[in-house]
N, C-alpha and C positions, 0 to 999 in steps of 0.2 A: 461424630458418620462422618468419615472424609468427606472432600469439597471435589466434586467430578470436574474437572478443566475443560473451560472450554474448549478448547484445542490443543491436542497431545501428541507431538514428534515420537517416535518408537525406533531408535537405529537407521534413521533414515539417512540414507545414500542415494547418490545422483554425479552417474557418469556419461561424461559430454565429448564427443569425439575422442572414446579411446582413453579419456583420461580422468580420474576420480576425483570431481572437484569438492566433495565433503562425503566424510562418511560417520555414521555411530551418533547422530544429532538425536538427543535423547531432552524433551525439553517441553516443560508444560505450560501453555499459554491459558491467563484465570481472566475471570471478568475483573475489569478494574487494572488491567497489565499496559503499559504502552512498551512496547519493546523493539527496540534498536536493532538492523542488525548489520552489525562492521565486517568490515573487512575490504585487502583493499583492491585495486583494479584486478578482475581474471578470478577472484578467489571465490564465485559464484551467487556473489548476492542475488540479483535479478532473477538467475535460474531458480533458487529456494525461491523466490516470489507466485513464481509462473508455476513449481510444482505446486505449492499450496493450495493459489488457486485453479490447478487442476488441468493446468495449460500441455505442462511437460510431466511425464510421467517419472515415478521415481526406479530405481532399480533394487535395490533394498527397504527393509522396513515399511511402519505403514504409520498411518493418520487417524488419529481418533478424532471425533468429533461431539462433542458432549459426551464424550465415553462410548461413542460408537464406530465404528470402521466408516471411513467416508466414505467409501464405495458400497455402502450397504443404506445410507444417509445422504447420497447425493444431493439431490433436490433439495433437501431440509438445508445441506450446507449451505450452497450454494447462493441460495434464496435469502441467506444469511449474512451475506459477504457482498462488498463493497472494493472492489480493486480501479484503482488509479495508478494509471503506468507512468515511467517517465517522459511520455510524449503524453500533451494535453488530449490527444482526438479531436481538435475543434477543424471544422471545415471551413475552409476560408470563403468560401460563397454563402456560407449562411450569416446569420448575425449571431450576439451575444443571445438574445432570448432562444431564438433557433436552437442553437449548438444546445443549451442546457435544457430547452422545452426536451429535442431528441437525447441526451443525455438522462438525464433524471427519467424516464418512461420506460427506458430500459429495464427498470426495475418495479413500475408503478404510474400510476396516475397520478400528474401533478396539475394542480388549478394555473393562470398564467398569475395569477397572485402571491401562491406560493412558491412559484421560478420568478419573478419581479423579484421578492422578496428577495430569495435567498441571492441574489446579486446583487440586493442590494447590500448585504450583511459580506460581499467580499470587494466590496468598494466600487462598483460597475454601474454608480447608478450615473444617467445619463447617457450610458452607452448600450442599452440594450437592442437600438439600432442599426449599430454601427455592425459594418460587415469584419468578417473574419480579415482579409486584406487589410482591412487599417488596423488593429489591434498587435499591441505589442507583446513580445513574447512573455511578461510577466502578466499580462491582462489574459492572454489566451489561458497562462496555466490558470489564472484565479476562476474562469469559466468552467472547467475541471474542481476544482476544488469546491466551487458553488453545490456540486452536489453532496457533499457530506451535511449541507442546513436543509436534505431535503430528505434524504435516505433513512429509512429505520433499520437497516439492517448492522447488527452487533457484532461483527467482525471486521474491520477498516484495512487493507492490507495495499499500501502507497509506495513506490517504487520515486524516490525524490522527487517527495513533494514540496520542500525549498526552492528548487530550481526556478528562478527567476524570479523570487519573489524580495520585496526590500526588508530592511530589519522588522517595519511594521505588521507587514504581513503575514513572516514569520510568527512575528507576538500573537497575531490572532488567533492564526491556525491552532498553536500548541495552546492556547485557550480554549479552543475547540475540542481539543484531543482532552483535555482534562475532562471538560464537561462531559466529553462520550463517555470516559470511561467511570466519573462518579454514577451516570445512570447505568451501570452494570455493563457497560461495552470492551472492545478491546480495540487496541491499534497494535501494527508492528509495521514499521517501515526501516527506508536507507536512506542516508543521508551523508553527503561527503561533506556535511557540516555542520559542527559543533552544536548538539542541542541545550537549551537552556532550563530544560525540562529536570527538574531535582528528583521525580521519583522513576526517572527510565530504565528501563531491567536491557541490558545490554547479551546479545546473542556473539559470538566473534565465530566468524567461518576457520578462523586460524587455529582455534583447537579443534576444527575436525576436518583441517586437512594437518598432516603431520608430516605426510613423504615430502612438503612442499617449504621453503623457507618463504618469511616474506619479499625478498628481496628477489629470492625467483619469481614471484607471481609478478612482481611489477617491470618486470624486462619483458612479462609476456604480451606486454602492448597495454596501449589505453581503454578498449574495449572491454565491460565487462560483460561476464555469461549474465 
């Protein structure tokens, strides 16, 4: 009996500003997979992630969640999904604890002890009461990533999770990826930085945009779609 993929993309296409960013994506993400989305600036990495989490519509094709069209099981899909974007989403007027408590409780109830333990795991012990204005970019990013220690979601979709992290922080994050997929989860992420993960699968958007060259996409500007 064949294994049903956790998430399957079938002939997925997205057009933005009358321009085809990618087309014909056929790809399966199974439990245990770590998938890195690759491509130069302008190739549509962020657009693809936002399409996966239902923020952007796709123009052709469909997405299946455990064998069912996402449109038919939208609640189940979104309930089993955690998305962390390129920006950390940290409010400058709240403390580290208050920020994480707010973000974590978007998907469920967590005790103060669980929130504090998550802050410990990302190296923010002693910064619980520090307000956002006083945090560095790396510390703000760690607050967002601390959600990974609290969520029960099987599918993690992360846009540039290595941003503002040092080598130690990246190493610990990648260990968390491994632990998550070993427990039956899956991770989809983008990164301009090379990954040290040996078992990462790669989905290059260059393979799904034959009309534009690598050079042409770099010339379109530094802002990703």
